[in-house]
TITORNU-879828 format. One record per residue: residue number from 0; x, y, z of N, C-alpha, C in turn. Coordinates in steps of 0.02 Angstrom, whole numbers, plus 50000, padded with zeros to 5 digits. Each point is the difference from the previous one (the first is absolute). Layout:
// TITORNU-879828
<pt pos="NUM" n_x="X" n_y="Y" n_z="Z" ca_x="X" ca_y="Y" ca_z="Z" c_x="X" c_y="Y" c_z="Z"/>
...
END
This chain:
// TITORNU-879828
<pt pos="0" n_x="55040" n_y="52992" n_z="55618" ca_x="49968" ca_y="50069" ca_z="49947" c_x="50033" c_y="50046" c_z="50045"/>
<pt pos="1" n_x="50016" n_y="50014" n_z="50072" ca_x="49981" ca_y="50047" ca_z="50043" c_x="50108" c_y="50007" c_z="49973"/>
<pt pos="2" n_x="50030" n_y="49961" n_z="49982" ca_x="50062" ca_y="50028" ca_z="49994" c_x="49987" c_y="50034" c_z="49907"/>
<pt pos="3" n_x="49973" n_y="49950" n_z="49943" ca_x="49996" ca_y="50108" ca_z="49979" c_x="49969" c_y="50045" c_z="49975"/>
<pt pos="4" n_x="49946" n_y="50003" n_z="50054" ca_x="49974" ca_y="50052" ca_z="50056" c_x="50066" c_y="50030" c_z="50006"/>
<pt pos="5" n_x="50042" n_y="49962" n_z="50059" ca_x="50075" ca_y="50049" ca_z="50028" c_x="50070" c_y="50006" c_z="49921"/>
<pt pos="6" n_x="49997" n_y="49964" n_z="49966" ca_x="50020" ca_y="50033" ca_z="49929" c_x="49991" c_y="50052" c_z="49962"/>
<pt pos="7" n_x="49919" n_y="50020" n_z="50032" ca_x="49987" ca_y="50054" ca_z="49948" c_x="49993" c_y="50059" c_z="50027"/>
<pt pos="8" n_x="50007" n_y="49998" n_z="50094" ca_x="49992" ca_y="50066" ca_z="50043" c_x="50055" c_y="50004" c_z="50000"/>
<pt pos="9" n_x="50077" n_y="49956" n_z="49957" ca_x="50085" ca_y="50063" ca_z="50021" c_x="49971" c_y="49980" c_z="49918"/>
<pt pos="10" n_x="49989" n_y="50008" n_z="49955" ca_x="49997" ca_y="50042" ca_z="49935" c_x="49984" c_y="50061" c_z="49984"/>
<pt pos="11" n_x="49942" n_y="49994" n_z="50082" ca_x="49963" ca_y="50086" ca_z="49981" c_x="50056" c_y="50048" c_z="50007"/>
<pt pos="12" n_x="49967" n_y="50065" n_z="49942" ca_x="50053" ca_y="50058" ca_z="49997" c_x="49966" c_y="50062" c_z="50014"/>
<pt pos="13" n_x="50022" n_y="50039" n_z="50034" ca_x="49946" ca_y="50047" ca_z="50059" c_x="50039" c_y="50073" c_z="49907"/>
<pt pos="14" n_x="49924" n_y="49961" n_z="49973" ca_x="50021" ca_y="50025" ca_z="49910" c_x="49981" c_y="50092" c_z="50012"/>
<pt pos="15" n_x="49940" n_y="50018" n_z="50058" ca_x="50009" ca_y="50069" ca_z="50011" c_x="50048" c_y="50070" c_z="50047"/>
<pt pos="16" n_x="50042" n_y="49964" n_z="50036" ca_x="50034" ca_y="49984" ca_z="50048" c_x="50062" c_y="50049" c_z="49945"/>
<pt pos="17" n_x="50035" n_y="49944" n_z="49909" ca_x="50025" ca_y="49991" ca_z="49961" c_x="49993" c_y="50092" c_z="49963"/>
<pt pos="18" n_x="49928" n_y="49996" n_z="49998" ca_x="49978" ca_y="50067" ca_z="49953" c_x="49999" c_y="50075" c_z="50061"/>
<pt pos="19" n_x="49975" n_y="49962" n_z="50059" ca_x="49989" ca_y="50078" ca_z="50037" c_x="50083" c_y="50043" c_z="49999"/>
<pt pos="20" n_x="50038" n_y="49927" n_z="50001" ca_x="50064" ca_y="50022" ca_z="50020" c_x="50045" c_y="50020" c_z="49912"/>
<pt pos="21" n_x="49977" n_y="49996" n_z="49956" ca_x="50004" ca_y="50033" ca_z="49925" c_x="49984" c_y="50047" c_z="49999"/>
<pt pos="22" n_x="49957" n_y="50021" n_z="50034" ca_x="49959" ca_y="50076" ca_z="50015" c_x="50017" c_y="50037" c_z="50067"/>
<pt pos="23" n_x="50050" n_y="49983" n_z="50041" ca_x="50016" ca_y="50042" ca_z="50047" c_x="50083" c_y="50015" c_z="49964"/>
<pt pos="24" n_x="50040" n_y="49945" n_z="49955" ca_x="50037" ca_y="50010" ca_z="49968" c_x="50023" c_y="50060" c_z="49973"/>
<pt pos="25" n_x="49947" n_y="50004" n_z="49964" ca_x="49979" ca_y="50024" ca_z="49947" c_x="49966" c_y="50084" c_z="49994"/>
<pt pos="26" n_x="49989" n_y="50027" n_z="50080" ca_x="49967" ca_y="50043" ca_z="50045" c_x="49944" c_y="50008" c_z="49965"/>
<pt pos="27" n_x="49935" n_y="49942" n_z="49977" ca_x="49954" ca_y="50041" ca_z="49974" c_x="49950" c_y="49985" c_z="50074"/>
<pt pos="28" n_x="49926" n_y="50006" n_z="49970" ca_x="49935" ca_y="50015" ca_z="50041" c_x="49963" c_y="49916" c_z="50002"/>
<pt pos="29" n_x="50026" n_y="49994" n_z="49957" ca_x="49969" ca_y="49901" ca_z="49987" c_x="49997" c_y="50011" c_z="49969"/>
<pt pos="30" n_x="49954" n_y="49904" n_z="50010" ca_x="50016" ca_y="49964" ca_z="49927" c_x="49956" c_y="50001" c_z="49937"/>
<pt pos="31" n_x="49968" n_y="50065" n_z="50009" ca_x="49973" ca_y="50017" ca_z="49951" c_x="50056" c_y="50041" c_z="49942"/>
<pt pos="32" n_x="50042" n_y="50052" n_z="50051" ca_x="50081" ca_y="50044" ca_z="49978" c_x="50033" c_y="49939" c_z="49953"/>
<pt pos="33" n_x="50013" n_y="49940" n_z="50017" ca_x="50085" ca_y="49952" ca_z="50025" c_x="49940" c_y="49970" c_z="49909"/>
<pt pos="34" n_x="49937" n_y="49980" n_z="49996" ca_x="49992" ca_y="49991" ca_z="49929" c_x="49998" c_y="50064" c_z="49949"/>
<pt pos="35" n_x="50010" n_y="50008" n_z="50010" ca_x="49979" ca_y="50081" ca_z="49953" c_x="50074" c_y="49988" c_z="49983"/>
<pt pos="36" n_x="50042" n_y="50000" n_z="50050" ca_x="50100" ca_y="49997" ca_z="49987" c_x="50016" c_y="49949" c_z="49985"/>
<pt pos="37" n_x="49935" n_y="49938" n_z="49980" ca_x="50028" ca_y="49958" ca_z="49967" c_x="50001" c_y="49987" c_z="49949"/>
<pt pos="38" n_x="49928" n_y="50068" n_z="50000" ca_x="49986" ca_y="49974" ca_z="49904" c_x="49955" c_y="49935" c_z="50018"/>
<pt pos="39" n_x="49955" n_y="49966" n_z="50045" ca_x="49934" ca_y="49963" ca_z="49973" c_x="49929" c_y="50020" c_z="50043"/>
<pt pos="40" n_x="49977" n_y="49936" n_z="50004" ca_x="49931" ca_y="50018" ca_z="50024" c_x="50016" c_y="49982" c_z="50052"/>
<pt pos="41" n_x="49960" n_y="50051" n_z="50067" ca_x="49990" ca_y="49995" ca_z="50074" c_x="49992" c_y="49930" c_z="50032"/>
<pt pos="42" n_x="49946" n_y="49973" n_z="49946" ca_x="49971" ca_y="49963" ca_z="50024" c_x="50048" c_y="49894" c_z="49992"/>
<pt pos="43" n_x="50039" n_y="50062" n_z="49967" ca_x="50043" ca_y="49916" ca_z="49969" c_x="50064" c_y="50028" c_z="50079"/>
<pt pos="44" n_x="50005" n_y="50024" n_z="50000" ca_x="50056" ca_y="49994" ca_z="50070" c_x="49946" c_y="49957" c_z="50054"/>
<pt pos="45" n_x="49929" n_y="50027" n_z="50014" ca_x="49953" ca_y="49971" ca_z="50039" c_x="49999" c_y="49925" c_z="50010"/>
<pt pos="46" n_x="49971" n_y="50000" n_z="49942" ca_x="50022" ca_y="49903" ca_z="49964" c_x="50063" c_y="49958" c_z="50025"/>
<pt pos="47" n_x="50069" n_y="50037" n_z="50011" ca_x="50029" ca_y="49977" ca_z="50038" c_x="49967" c_y="49988" c_z="50061"/>
<pt pos="48" n_x="50051" n_y="50073" n_z="50041" ca_x="49937" ca_y="49956" ca_z="50064" c_x="49975" c_y="49974" c_z="50020"/>
<pt pos="49" n_x="49929" n_y="49997" n_z="49979" ca_x="49985" ca_y="49935" ca_z="50015" c_x="49988" c_y="49928" c_z="50006"/>
<pt pos="50" n_x="50056" n_y="50014" n_z="49933" ca_x="50042" ca_y="49947" ca_z="49934" c_x="50058" c_y="49943" c_z="50069"/>
<pt pos="51" n_x="50019" n_y="50066" n_z="50031" ca_x="50060" ca_y="49986" ca_z="50032" c_x="50076" c_y="50000" c_z="49980"/>
<pt pos="52" n_x="49993" n_y="50034" n_z="49935" ca_x="50057" ca_y="49961" ca_z="49943" c_x="49996" c_y="50071" c_z="49933"/>
<pt pos="53" n_x="50069" n_y="50036" n_z="49999" ca_x="50002" ca_y="50040" ca_z="49961" c_x="50002" c_y="49945" c_z="49892"/>
<pt pos="54" n_x="49966" n_y="50038" n_z="50026" ca_x="49999" ca_y="49942" ca_z="49901" c_x="50037" c_y="50041" c_z="49941"/>
<pt pos="55" n_x="50014" n_y="50020" n_z="50016" ca_x="50037" ca_y="50054" ca_z="49942" c_x="50062" c_y="50068" c_z="50041"/>
<pt pos="56" n_x="50054" n_y="49947" n_z="50040" ca_x="50063" ca_y="50055" ca_z="50018" c_x="50029" c_y="49999" c_z="49948"/>
<pt pos="57" n_x="49984" n_y="49987" n_z="49942" ca_x="50054" ca_y="50072" ca_z="49943" c_x="50001" c_y="50060" c_z="50001"/>
<pt pos="58" n_x="49889" n_y="50011" n_z="49993" ca_x="49999" ca_y="50063" ca_z="49990" c_x="50010" c_y="50033" c_z="50063"/>
<pt pos="59" n_x="50023" n_y="49951" n_z="50045" ca_x="50001" ca_y="50059" ca_z="50040" c_x="50122" c_y="50026" c_z="50016"/>
<pt pos="60" n_x="49994" n_y="49959" n_z="49966" ca_x="50074" ca_y="50004" ca_z="50016" c_x="50024" c_y="50048" c_z="49947"/>
<pt pos="61" n_x="49988" n_y="50010" n_z="49959" ca_x="50018" ca_y="50017" ca_z="49939" c_x="49979" c_y="50098" c_z="49988"/>
<pt pos="62" n_x="49933" n_y="49984" n_z="50059" ca_x="50014" ca_y="50066" ca_z="50028" c_x="50026" c_y="50052" c_z="50064"/>
<pt pos="63" n_x="50048" n_y="49904" n_z="50036" ca_x="50013" ca_y="50013" ca_z="50059" c_x="50067" c_y="49993" c_z="50017"/>
<pt pos="64" n_x="50046" n_y="49968" n_z="49957" ca_x="50046" ca_y="49962" ca_z="49992" c_x="50051" c_y="50000" c_z="50061"/>
<pt pos="65" n_x="50001" n_y="50015" n_z="50062" ca_x="50044" ca_y="50032" ca_z="50000" c_x="49979" c_y="49929" c_z="50093"/>
<pt pos="66" n_x="49917" n_y="49945" n_z="49994" ca_x="49999" ca_y="49964" ca_z="50025" c_x="50004" c_y="49937" c_z="49994"/>
<pt pos="67" n_x="50023" n_y="49953" n_z="50078" ca_x="50028" ca_y="49950" ca_z="49983" c_x="49951" c_y="49962" c_z="49980"/>
<pt pos="68" n_x="49994" n_y="49940" n_z="49937" ca_x="49937" ca_y="49984" ca_z="49970" c_x="49989" c_y="49965" c_z="50097"/>
<pt pos="69" n_x="50024" n_y="49961" n_z="50040" ca_x="49994" ca_y="49940" ca_z="50033" c_x="49959" c_y="50023" c_z="50045"/>
<pt pos="70" n_x="50000" n_y="50050" n_z="50019" ca_x="49984" ca_y="50047" ca_z="50040" c_x="49910" c_y="50019" c_z="49964"/>
<pt pos="71" n_x="49986" n_y="50008" n_z="49946" ca_x="49968" ca_y="50007" ca_z="49988" c_x="49960" c_y="49968" c_z="49967"/>
<pt pos="72" n_x="50011" n_y="49933" n_z="49982" ca_x="49974" ca_y="49930" ca_z="50029" c_x="49991" c_y="49967" c_z="50050"/>
<pt pos="73" n_x="50024" n_y="50019" n_z="50034" ca_x="49985" ca_y="49946" ca_z="50082" c_x="49996" c_y="50070" c_z="50060"/>
<pt pos="74" n_x="50016" n_y="50042" n_z="49974" ca_x="49999" ca_y="50056" ca_z="50072" c_x="50020" c_y="50022" c_z="50073"/>
<pt pos="75" n_x="50067" n_y="49947" n_z="49966" ca_x="50040" ca_y="49958" ca_z="50040" c_x="50092" c_y="50057" c_z="50001"/>
<pt pos="76" n_x="50019" n_y="49994" n_z="49995" ca_x="50099" ca_y="50011" ca_z="50025" c_x="49996" c_y="50109" c_z="49973"/>
<pt pos="77" n_x="50019" n_y="50016" n_z="49959" ca_x="50058" ca_y="50077" ca_z="50012" c_x="49938" c_y="50001" c_z="49925"/>
<pt pos="78" n_x="49963" n_y="50070" n_z="50015" ca_x="49975" ca_y="50029" ca_z="49948" c_x="50019" c_y="50006" c_z="49951"/>
<pt pos="79" n_x="50072" n_y="50040" n_z="50001" ca_x="50036" ca_y="50023" ca_z="49936" c_x="50048" c_y="49946" c_z="50008"/>
<pt pos="80" n_x="50003" n_y="50005" n_z="49944" ca_x="50058" ca_y="49972" ca_z="49940" c_x="50062" c_y="50011" c_z="50039"/>
<pt pos="81" n_x="50024" n_y="50045" n_z="50047" ca_x="50078" ca_y="50018" ca_z="50049" c_x="49975" c_y="50062" c_z="50048"/>
<pt pos="82" n_x="50020" n_y="49978" n_z="50038" ca_x="50005" ca_y="50031" ca_z="50052" c_x="50033" c_y="50089" c_z="50011"/>
<pt pos="83" n_x="50021" n_y="50003" n_z="49968" ca_x="50023" ca_y="50084" ca_z="49996" c_x="49936" c_y="50041" c_z="49960"/>
<pt pos="84" n_x="50057" n_y="50029" n_z="50000" ca_x="49927" ca_y="50082" ca_z="49963" c_x="49992" c_y="49985" c_z="49901"/>
<pt pos="85" n_x="50076" n_y="49980" n_z="49990" ca_x="49993" ca_y="49991" ca_z="49937" c_x="49953" c_y="49987" c_z="49955"/>
<pt pos="86" n_x="49972" n_y="50008" n_z="49934" ca_x="49962" ca_y="49988" ca_z="50000" c_x="50013" c_y="49952" c_z="49943"/>
<pt pos="87" n_x="49974" n_y="49936" n_z="50001" ca_x="50020" ca_y="49929" ca_z="50002" c_x="50007" c_y="50001" c_z="49894"/>
<pt pos="88" n_x="50017" n_y="49982" n_z="49976" ca_x="50011" ca_y="49970" ca_z="49928" c_x="49952" c_y="50016" c_z="49971"/>
<pt pos="89" n_x="49978" n_y="50008" n_z="49957" ca_x="49938" ca_y="49964" ca_z="49940" c_x="49977" c_y="49947" c_z="50002"/>
<pt pos="90" n_x="49938" n_y="50012" n_z="49986" ca_x="49971" ca_y="49929" ca_z="49996" c_x="50025" c_y="49980" c_z="49942"/>
<pt pos="91" n_x="50042" n_y="49933" n_z="49966" ca_x="50032" ca_y="49980" ca_z="49947" c_x="49932" c_y="49975" c_z="49957"/>
<pt pos="92" n_x="49986" n_y="49987" n_z="49939" ca_x="49945" ca_y="50016" ca_z="49971" c_x="50013" c_y="49958" c_z="49990"/>
<pt pos="93" n_x="49956" n_y="49900" n_z="50007" ca_x="50017" ca_y="49951" ca_z="49988" c_x="49958" c_y="49995" c_z="49939"/>
<pt pos="94" n_x="50061" n_y="49948" n_z="49971" ca_x="49957" ca_y="49949" ca_z="49914" c_x="49924" c_y="49981" c_z="49986"/>
<pt pos="95" n_x="49983" n_y="50006" n_z="50068" ca_x="49902" ca_y="49971" ca_z="50000" c_x="49980" c_y="50067" c_z="49976"/>
<pt pos="96" n_x="49948" n_y="50009" n_z="49949" ca_x="49973" ca_y="50059" ca_z="50024" c_x="49921" c_y="50000" c_z="50059"/>
<pt pos="97" n_x="49957" n_y="50068" n_z="50023" ca_x="49957" ca_y="49973" ca_z="50043" c_x="49965" c_y="49960" c_z="49974"/>
<pt pos="98" n_x="49988" n_y="49982" n_z="49942" ca_x="49946" ca_y="49925" ca_z="49968" c_x="50025" c_y="49954" c_z="50058"/>
<pt pos="99" n_x="50068" n_y="49966" n_z="49957" ca_x="50009" ca_y="49968" ca_z="50002" c_x="50004" c_y="49964" c_z="50103"/>
<pt pos="100" n_x="50028" n_y="50047" n_z="50039" ca_x="49985" ca_y="50017" ca_z="50055" c_x="49942" c_y="49974" c_z="50017"/>
<pt pos="101" n_x="49982" n_y="50031" n_z="49993" ca_x="49913" ca_y="49981" ca_z="50017" c_x="49982" c_y="49933" c_z="50006"/>
<pt pos="102" n_x="50003" n_y="49958" n_z="49930" ca_x="50002" ca_y="49960" ca_z="50012" c_x="50023" c_y="49963" c_z="49998"/>
<pt pos="103" n_x="50074" n_y="49992" n_z="50044" ca_x="50031" ca_y="49941" ca_z="50046" c_x="49963" c_y="50023" c_z="50062"/>
<pt pos="104" n_x="49986" n_y="50067" n_z="50024" ca_x="49972" ca_y="49988" ca_z="50047" c_x="49936" c_y="49969" c_z="50004"/>
<pt pos="105" n_x="49936" n_y="50028" n_z="49928" ca_x="49950" ca_y="49958" ca_z="50027" c_x="50029" c_y="49885" c_z="50013"/>
<pt pos="106" n_x="50018" n_y="50010" n_z="49949" ca_x="50056" ca_y="49922" ca_z="49968" c_x="50000" c_y="49972" c_z="50090"/>
<pt pos="107" n_x="50079" n_y="50034" n_z="50066" ca_x="49983" ca_y="50000" ca_z="50061" c_x="49947" c_y="50000" c_z="50037"/>
<pt pos="108" n_x="49941" n_y="50047" n_z="49990" ca_x="49952" ca_y="49990" ca_z="50037" c_x="49958" c_y="49931" c_z="49996"/>
<pt pos="109" n_x="49990" n_y="49994" n_z="49932" ca_x="49993" ca_y="49926" ca_z="49963" c_x="50007" c_y="49913" c_z="50033"/>
<pt pos="110" n_x="50086" n_y="50027" n_z="50036" ca_x="50047" ca_y="49972" ca_z="50007" c_x="49955" c_y="49981" c_z="50086"/>
<pt pos="111" n_x="49998" n_y="50050" n_z="49997" ca_x="50006" ca_y="49995" ca_z="50088" c_x="49916" c_y="50012" c_z="50008"/>
<pt pos="112" n_x="49939" n_y="49976" n_z="49953" ca_x="49960" ca_y="49984" ca_z="50008" c_x="49989" c_y="49925" c_z="50002"/>
<pt pos="113" n_x="50035" n_y="49964" n_z="49971" ca_x="50003" ca_y="49929" ca_z="49992" c_x="50042" c_y="49955" c_z="50064"/>
<pt pos="114" n_x="50042" n_y="50030" n_z="50016" ca_x="50039" ca_y="50014" ca_z="50047" c_x="49924" c_y="49954" c_z="50044"/>
<pt pos="115" n_x="49978" n_y="50060" n_z="50052" ca_x="49956" ca_y="50021" ca_z="50038" c_x="49921" c_y="49946" c_z="49996"/>
<pt pos="116" n_x="50000" n_y="49962" n_z="49914" ca_x="49937" ca_y="49959" ca_z="49994" c_x="50034" c_y="49942" c_z="50027"/>
<pt pos="117" n_x="50067" n_y="49987" n_z="49973" ca_x="50048" ca_y="49944" ca_z="50025" c_x="49999" c_y="49966" c_z="50044"/>
<pt pos="118" n_x="50033" n_y="50073" n_z="50049" ca_x="49966" ca_y="49996" ca_z="50124" c_x="49989" c_y="49954" c_z="49966"/>
<pt pos="119" n_x="49905" n_y="50044" n_z="49994" ca_x="49964" ca_y="50016" ca_z="50022" c_x="49956" c_y="49905" c_z="49975"/>
<pt pos="120" n_x="50030" n_y="49950" n_z="49926" ca_x="49976" ca_y="49948" ca_z="50025" c_x="50046" c_y="49949" c_z="50023"/>
<pt pos="121" n_x="50050" n_y="50044" n_z="49995" ca_x="50059" ca_y="49940" ca_z="50047" c_x="49981" c_y="50014" c_z="50106"/>
<pt pos="122" n_x="49970" n_y="50060" n_z="50023" ca_x="49968" ca_y="49989" ca_z="50074" c_x="49934" c_y="49970" c_z="50018"/>
<pt pos="123" n_x="49949" n_y="49967" n_z="49928" ca_x="49948" ca_y="49980" ca_z="49980" c_x="50026" c_y="49911" c_z="49996"/>
<pt pos="124" n_x="50042" n_y="49993" n_z="49964" ca_x="50025" ca_y="49943" ca_z="50024" c_x="50022" c_y="49985" c_z="50064"/>
<pt pos="125" n_x="50013" n_y="50022" n_z="50010" ca_x="50061" ca_y="50012" ca_z="50070" c_x="49949" c_y="49955" c_z="50054"/>
<pt pos="126" n_x="49931" n_y="50065" n_z="49997" ca_x="49961" ca_y="49978" ca_z="50052" c_x="49964" c_y="49932" c_z="49972"/>
<pt pos="127" n_x="50008" n_y="49968" n_z="49940" ca_x="49948" ca_y="49944" ca_z="49979" c_x="50046" c_y="49964" c_z="50027"/>
<pt pos="128" n_x="50032" n_y="49996" n_z="49970" ca_x="50076" ca_y="49934" ca_z="50047" c_x="49964" c_y="50019" c_z="50085"/>
<pt pos="129" n_x="50006" n_y="50028" n_z="50035" ca_x="50004" ca_y="49988" ca_z="50055" c_x="49917" c_y="49975" c_z="50043"/>
<pt pos="130" n_x="49954" n_y="50037" n_z="49943" ca_x="49963" ca_y="49947" ca_z="50025" c_x="49990" c_y="49939" c_z="49958"/>
<pt pos="131" n_x="50016" n_y="49997" n_z="49953" ca_x="50037" ca_y="49904" ca_z="49966" c_x="50032" c_y="49974" c_z="50092"/>
<pt pos="132" n_x="50074" n_y="50005" n_z="50004" ca_x="50032" ca_y="49972" ca_z="50047" c_x="49933" c_y="49964" c_z="50101"/>
<pt pos="133" n_x="50004" n_y="50093" n_z="49998" ca_x="49930" ca_y="49990" ca_z="50048" c_x="49969" c_y="49966" c_z="49987"/>
<pt pos="134" n_x="49961" n_y="49979" n_z="49962" ca_x="49930" ca_y="49934" ca_z="49958" c_x="50043" c_y="49937" c_z="50020"/>
<pt pos="135" n_x="50076" n_y="49977" n_z="49976" ca_x="50044" ca_y="49946" ca_z="50003" c_x="50001" c_y="49998" c_z="50064"/>
<pt pos="136" n_x="50027" n_y="50050" n_z="50046" ca_x="50006" ca_y="49988" ca_z="50082" c_x="49961" c_y="49954" c_z="50018"/>
<pt pos="137" n_x="49909" n_y="50036" n_z="50006" ca_x="49992" ca_y="49939" ca_z="50018" c_x="49949" c_y="49947" c_z="50019"/>
<pt pos="138" n_x="50043" n_y="49986" n_z="49961" ca_x="49969" ca_y="49937" ca_z="49960" c_x="50082" c_y="49933" c_z="50046"/>
<pt pos="139" n_x="50044" n_y="50025" n_z="50001" ca_x="50048" ca_y="49975" ca_z="50030" c_x="50000" c_y="50018" c_z="50087"/>
<pt pos="140" n_x="49961" n_y="50049" n_z="50017" ca_x="50003" ca_y="50008" ca_z="50061" c_x="49928" c_y="49951" c_z="50015"/>
<pt pos="141" n_x="49948" n_y="50009" n_z="49962" ca_x="49966" ca_y="49911" ca_z="50032" c_x="50013" c_y="49967" c_z="50002"/>
<pt pos="142" n_x="50058" n_y="49964" n_z="49946" ca_x="50029" ca_y="49922" ca_z="50035" c_x="50070" c_y="50008" c_z="50035"/>
<pt pos="143" n_x="50030" n_y="50068" n_z="50035" ca_x="50041" ca_y="49995" ca_z="50053" c_x="49937" c_y="49966" c_z="50031"/>
<pt pos="144" n_x="49941" n_y="50049" n_z="50037" ca_x="49961" ca_y="49997" ca_z="50058" c_x="49967" c_y="49964" c_z="49999"/>
<pt pos="145" n_x="50011" n_y="49925" n_z="49962" ca_x="49988" ca_y="49914" ca_z="50016" c_x="50037" c_y="49998" c_z="50016"/>
END
């Protein structure tokens, strides 16, 4: 289980830091101003911070297309697509609609939950296996002592 906890810690993303960087980048005063700029509820941003995951990165990329999507998802690497001050190419409209994109995100979240559930089952089976092996080792030790 400790191994799983370490994996979860490594995956933690400081969305609050990402959001704060966006506020600063757009020269806004607070998160609420960013929510207004993105045309979305302020509570959505706070929810992302709480969950440690930006649920709808497309909403941000449409309004700030010069952002590096990898940075937006992980908080690592350069914030902008290019290191120069030149404006980035506008975000190309994908063949997927917002609904299709949201459906894909939902499917990914569902699959991530299934993986987590399976990992918990595997951890439980490993513990049970260790317990059974320890139980089998006891009679062997007693027999060796005789």
